[in-house]
Every structure is written in C-alpha cells, then in structure tokens.
C-alpha positions in Angstrom: -30.9 4.8 14.5 -32.8 2.7 17.4 -36.2 4.2 18.3 -36.9 5.7 14.8 -39.7 4.8 12.3 -37.7 5.4 9.3 -37.6 2.3 6.7 -34.2 0.4 7.4 -32.4 0.1 4.0 -30.3 -3.0 3.7 -27.7 -4.6 1.7 -26.2 -7.9 1.1 -22.2 -8.6 1.1 -21.8 -11.6 -0.6 -24.2 -12.7 -2.8 -22.6 -16.2 -3.5 -24.8 -19.2 -5.2 -23.7 -21.6 -2.3 -27.0 -22.6 -0.5 -28.4 -19.0 -2.2 -28.0 -17.2 1.2 -27.8 -13.7 -0.5 -31.1 -14.0 -1.8 -32.4 -15.8 1.1 -31.1 -12.9 3.5 -32.5 -10.3 1.0 -35.8 -11.7 1.0 -35.9 -12.1 5.4 -35.3 -8.4 5.4 -37.7 -7.4 2.8 -40.2 -9.3 4.4 -39.6 -7.9 8.0 -40.4 -4.5 6.6 -37.3 -3.4 6.0 -35.9 -2.7 2.4 -33.3 -4.3 0.3 -31.5 -1.9 -1.6 -28.1 -3.1 -2.8 -26.0 -6.1 -3.3 -22.2 -6.8 -3.4 -20.5 -9.6 -4.9 -17.0 -9.8 -6.4 -18.6 -11.9 -9.4 -20.3 -10.1 -11.7 -22.4 -12.7 -12.6 -23.8 -12.9 -9.0 -24.5 -9.4 -9.1 -26.6 -10.2 -12.5 -28.6 -12.8 -10.7 -29.2 -10.3 -7.8 -30.6 -7.8 -10.5 -32.9 -10.7 -11.5 -33.8 -11.6 -8.1 -34.4 -8.1 -7.0 -35.1 -5.7 -9.8 -34.1 -2.0 -9.1 -31.5 -3.1 -6.6 -28.2 -1.1 -6.8 -25.4 -3.7 -7.4 -21.5 -3.5 -6.5 -18.4 -5.4 -7.0 -16.3 -3.5 -4.6 -17.6 -3.5 -1.0 -15.6 -0.2 -0.5 -17.9 1.5 -3.1 -21.1 -0.2 -1.3 -19.9 1.6 2.0 -19.8 4.7 0.4 -23.7 4.3 -0.4 -25.5 6.8 1.8 -28.7 5.0 1.4 -27.4 1.9 3.1 -28.2 1.6 6.6 -27.6 -2.5 7.5 -25.0 -4.4 5.8 -25.3 -8.6 6.1 -22.3 -10.0 5.7 -22.3 -13.3 3.7 -18.6 -14.2 3.3 -16.3 -16.9 4.4 -15.3 -17.2 8.0 -12.2 -15.5 7.9 -13.2 -12.4 6.5 -16.1 -11.4 8.8 -14.2 -9.7 11.2 -12.6 -7.3 8.6 -15.9 -6.9 6.8 -18.0 -6.1 9.8 -15.4 -3.7 11.2 -15.5 -1.8 7.8 -18.9 -1.8 7.7 -19.3 0.2 11.4 -16.6 2.4 10.7 -18.6 3.4 7.5 -21.7 4.1 10.1 -23.7 1.1 8.9 -25.0 -1.3 11.4 -23.9 -5.1 10.9 -25.3 -8.4 10.6 -22.8 -11.4 9.9 -23.1 -15.1 9.1 -22.3 -17.5 12.0 -19.8 -17.9 13.2 -19.1 -14.6 14.3 -15.4 -14.9 13.4 -12.5 -17.1 14.3 -11.0 -15.7 16.8 -11.6 -13.7 20.6 -9.3 -10.7 19.4 -11.5 -10.6 16.2 -14.7 -10.5 18.1 -13.3 -8.2 20.7 -12.7 -5.7 17.3 -15.8 -6.3 15.9 -17.7 -5.3 18.9 -15.4 -2.1 19.9 -16.1 -0.6 16.3 -19.7 -1.2 16.9 -19.8 0.7 19.8 -17.4 3.4 19.1 -19.4 3.9 16.0 -23.1 3.4 17.4 -24.3 1.2 15.2 -25.7 -2.3 15.8 -24.0 -5.5 15.4 -25.5 -8.9 15.6 -24.7 -12.4 14.3 -27.2 -14.6 12.0 -27.8 -17.4 14.6 -31.2 -18.1 13.0 -31.5 -21.6 14.2 -32.4 -20.4 17.3 -35.9 -20.6 16.0 -35.5 -24.1 14.8 -38.7 -26.1 15.5 -36.8 -28.9 17.2 -34.6 -26.9 19.4 -37.8 -24.7 20.5 -39.8 -28.1 21.3 -36.5 -29.5 23.1 -35.8 -26.2 25.1 -39.8 -25.7 26.0 -39.2 -29.3 27.6 -36.2 -28.3 29.4 -37.6 -24.8 30.8 -41.1 -26.5 31.7 -38.8 -28.8 34.2 -39.8 -31.9 32.9 -36.8 -33.6 33.1 -35.8 -31.6 36.1 -32.2 -30.0 36.4 -30.2 -30.8 33.3 -26.6 -32.2 34.4 -25.6 -33.9 31.4 -25.8 -33.1 27.4 -24.4 -34.8 24.9 -24.7 -33.2 21.4 -23.5 -34.9 18.0 -23.3 -34.1 14.3 -21.5 -36.0 11.6 -20.8 -39.5 10.0 -18.6 -40.8 7.6 -17.6 -38.9 4.2 -14.9 -36.8 2.8 -15.9 -33.0 3.9 -15.1 -31.7 0.2 -12.8 -29.3 -1.5 -14.5 -26.0 -1.0 -13.5 -23.2 1.4 -15.4 -24.8 4.4 -13.3 -27.4 4.4 -9.9 -25.3 4.6 -9.1 -24.7 8.1 -7.5 -21.2 7.5 -10.7 -20.0 6.0 -13.2 -21.7 8.0 -11.7 -21.7 11.0 -11.9 -25.6 11.3 -14.2 -28.3 11.5 -16.3 -27.3 14.8 -16.7 -23.7 13.3 -19.8 -24.4 11.0 -22.3 -26.6 12.8 -20.6 -26.2 15.8 -21.3 -22.7 16.3 -25.1 -23.4 16.2 -24.7 -26.0 18.7 -23.0 -24.2 21.1 -25.7 -21.5 20.6 -28.2 -24.2 21.4 -26.2 -25.4 24.5 -25.7 -21.9 25.7 -29.4 -21.4 26.1 -30.4 -24.6 27.2 -27.7 -24.3 30.2 -28.2 -21.2 32.3 -24.6 -20.9 33.9 -21.0 -19.6 33.2 -18.7 -21.9 32.0 -15.7 -23.0 34.1 -13.7 -25.3 32.0 -13.2 -26.6 28.3 -11.1 -29.3 27.1 -10.8 -30.1 23.6 -9.9 -33.2 21.6 -9.0 -33.0 17.8 -7.8 -35.3 15.6 -6.6 -35.6 12.0 -6.5 -39.2 10.9 -8.3 -40.0 7.1 -9.0 -36.9 4.8 -5.4 -35.4 4.4 -6.4 -33.6 1.6 -8.2 -31.3 3.4 -7.0 -29.4 6.3 -10.2 -29.6 8.4 -9.9 -31.7 11.3 -11.7 -35.3 10.8 -12.9 -35.6 14.6 -13.3 -33.0 17.0 -14.4 -33.2 20.5 -15.0 -31.0 23.3 -16.1 -31.0 26.9 -17.5 -28.1 28.7 -17.7 -27.8 32.6 -20.5 -25.3 33.5 -20.3 -23.6 36.8 -23.4 -25.3 38.0 -22.1 -28.7 37.4 -23.5 -29.4 34.1 -21.5 -31.0 31.7 -21.8 -30.7 27.9 -20.0 -32.9 25.4 -20.2 -31.9 21.6 -18.8 -33.8 18.7 -18.1 -33.1 15.4 -16.7 -35.8 12.9 -16.4 -36.8 9.1 -15.1 -40.2 10.4 -17.8 -41.6 12.5 -19.2 -45.0 10.8 -21.4 -45.6 13.8 -24.8 -43.3 14.2 -25.3 -41.5 17.5 -28.3 -39.3 18.6 -28.2 -35.7 18.0 -29.2 -35.1 21.6 -29.2 -37.1 24.5 -29.6 -34.7 27.6 -30.0 -36.1 31.4 -31.8 -34.5 33.7 -32.6 -35.1 37.5 -36.2 -36.2 36.8 -35.5 -37.6 33.2 -34.0 -37.4 29.6 -34.5 -36.4 26.2 -33.2 -38.3 23.1 -33.3 -37.0 19.6 -32.5 -38.7 16.7 -32.3 -35.9 14.0 -36.0 -36.8 13.5 -39.6 -36.2 14.9 -40.7 -37.1 17.4 -38.1 -36.7 19.7 -38.5 -39.2 23.1 -38.5 -37.8 26.2 -38.2 -40.3 29.5 -40.1 -39.5 32.8 -41.2 -41.2 35.9 -44.8 -41.4 36.2 -46.4 -42.9 39.2 -43.3 -45.2 39.9 -43.4 -46.4 36.4 -40.8 -45.5 33.5 -43.0 -43.5 31.0 -41.9 -42.6 27.3 -43.4 -39.4 25.6 -42.7 -38.6 22.1 -42.8 -35.0 21.6 -43.2 -33.6 17.8 -41.0 -30.4 16.9 -42.5 -26.9 16.8 -42.6 -24.6 13.7 -39.6 -23.4 12.2 -39.5 -19.7 11.9 -36.1 -18.3 10.9 -37.8 -15.1 9.7 -38.3 -14.2 13.3 -34.5 -13.3 13.4 -35.1 -10.4 11.0 -38.2 -9.6 12.7 -36.4 -9.0 15.8 -33.6 -6.8 14.2 -36.3 -4.8 12.4 -37.9 -4.1 15.6 -34.7 -3.3 17.8 -33.4 -0.8 14.7 -36.9 1.3 14.5 -38.6 0.7 17.7 -35.4 0.2 20.2 -36.6 -3.4 21.0 -34.1 -5.4 23.1 -31.7 -6.9 20.5 -32.2 -11.4 20.8 -28.9 -12.1 19.5 -26.4 -9.8 21.0 -22.5 -9.8 19.8 -21.6 -10.6 23.3 -23.3 -13.8 23.0 -21.7 -14.8 19.6 -18.5 -14.1 21.1 -18.9 -16.3 24.1 -19.2 -19.2 21.4 -16.0 -18.0 19.7 -14.3 -18.1 22.8 -15.3 -21.5 23.6 -13.9 -22.7 20.3 -10.7 -21.2 20.7 -10.4 -22.5 24.6 -11.2 -25.9 23.0 -8.7 -25.8 20.1 -6.0 -24.5 22.5 -6.9 -27.7 24.9 -6.2 -29.9 22.1 -3.0 -28.5 21.4 -1.9 -28.2 25.0 -3.3 -31.5 26.5 -4.5 -29.5 29.3 -7.8 -28.3 30.5 -8.7 -24.5 29.4 -10.5 -21.3 30.6 -12.4 -19.9 27.7 -11.8 -15.9 27.5 -15.3 -15.3 28.0 -17.6 -17.6 30.3 
C-alpha cells in the first residue's frame, strides 16, 4: 500500500500491562496520522482496558480472528520474544504490514522466515528500534559524525548492575532469548549505527554464576571486530558490583565518556592542551519512528528501520552465544 493516501488502520497484538506498551504503540500510531482500530490480547481484562483507553476500538482475544479483519492494514506485535517470528509471519500471510517490538526474534532462521514472508506477500516489515531517537544517542552520534573525536577505533558499551533478574518471562532464556536480547538489542543497534563497517568476527563470553533460579545468563560479554579494524565490546550483567560508564568511545582525535546522565564528556586536543567538553543530550523523540512508518506506507518514503538491519543484530547475538559455547571466534551469518 506504499504510495497511497489511504489512512493506515492499525492493530496492536499484545496489550499486556508491562510498561503499558500496547497503549503507547496505539497512541504513537494515532499521532502519526494512522488510526488504531483494533487490539488483541488473550487476557479479556486487557481488552477491557484497551476499550477504555481507545473508545470504539475493536477487541479480540484470538489473533487468528483479528487477522481476518479486513479493516486492519498494519499489525504491531508486542509479545514475548520467542513468539515474534510466528506472529509476524502469520500477519504477513494475512496481508498485513508488520511492526514487531525489539528484539526482532531469537534466531537468524526466524528472521529469515519473517523477511521472506513479508517479501512474498508484498507487505512492510519493521522492528521497533525506537531508541535510535533517544536524545543521548543522537548527541553522541552527532559528535562522532562531525569527526570531533576522529575515527572511532575502540568502543565499550555497558549496561547492568547487581540484582536478581526477576521471575517474569524476560528472565526465562527460552522465552527471552537470553540476557543479551533485551537491552543488548538496543545497544547493538546503536553500535551498528555508530560504526559504518561490516563485522568480521564475534567472540562471546556468557556466564552463569549467581542467580540459579533464573535461566538467563548472569553476565554476558561480546567482542565485535569490524572490517575497518574497530573493536566494540558489549557487556550485560546482573552480577556487576562495580559501576562502569555506559559508553567509553575512543577515536584518533579524542574520546567520549557517558555515565548514564547528561551532560556526557568529550575529550579533545585543543592547541596542544587536553580539552574537556560537556555536551548536553538532544531531545528524545520516539514518535519519529511512527512518523517514518506512516510516511513509508502512505508516501513511499524510504523505511528507516529495515528488517535486514534488525536481522543483523540477531545474527550478532546468535554468533556471540555460539562463540561462548564453542570457545572459538565466530563469524555472524549477516555481517
């Protein structure tokens, strides 16, 4: 339906209460000029909540019934990670364009099936990598893109602390994919947008040491070597007692350090002196993701978050786990 002036009619699949993301996605669609007309959740109480949030919306407790609705053009899948692929393929086979929450899925095989289904049925597929529009990331990327710190050759990214991962499905590896699949998907999307190069190799080091009642790993570390020689290290931990900056980025002319709060610090050379600049974050604008989707579906604009980009993230996560198990360096399926 790209290139039409027709109002895009959307549906939310998974209106669960966690983070209230069902309500949020519906609101972002409406604000972008699309129309949220339906919602689906296996919990009838969540459908009652959807009807209160958006009066007049059609509600379903069976995804199959929703997919029969001829007045739905776009489905947004907000389900546990291990169900993304099957749901997305079903939506595509029903002729609906699809957005899935991040991570795209758990395996490269699932990502391939999703992309194939979308192409086969001539529908859009995208992944909600909304944090490309985070103000902190945008400000850091601008410093890099302007060449303030020169060519980036080493990058360290960290998210974690010390604490039990919880008893919900996000701590269950079979459902979540593992500890790296939540925030790790965001961080990898940021890293890949900072470093314009193919990936040569991936090394993974996943450890289970403390929280034995949860199946997710306790500590995950991945090292990415890019074709241009840059090295990126990504660490996710629930057993890290010591703090570490979120970003430590080294370039040939300077460096960036971000401690999860603004302003972040840029270190540069100035007339032979070591200079230190404090840089504020930009404005965060998650609405921009849905504005892009609307422009793509109604005007044929280029899609910002392409499914192949999201699949690349899954291939890195898969390669990192494969490396951790094999004890050897691995090459991702998609570089």
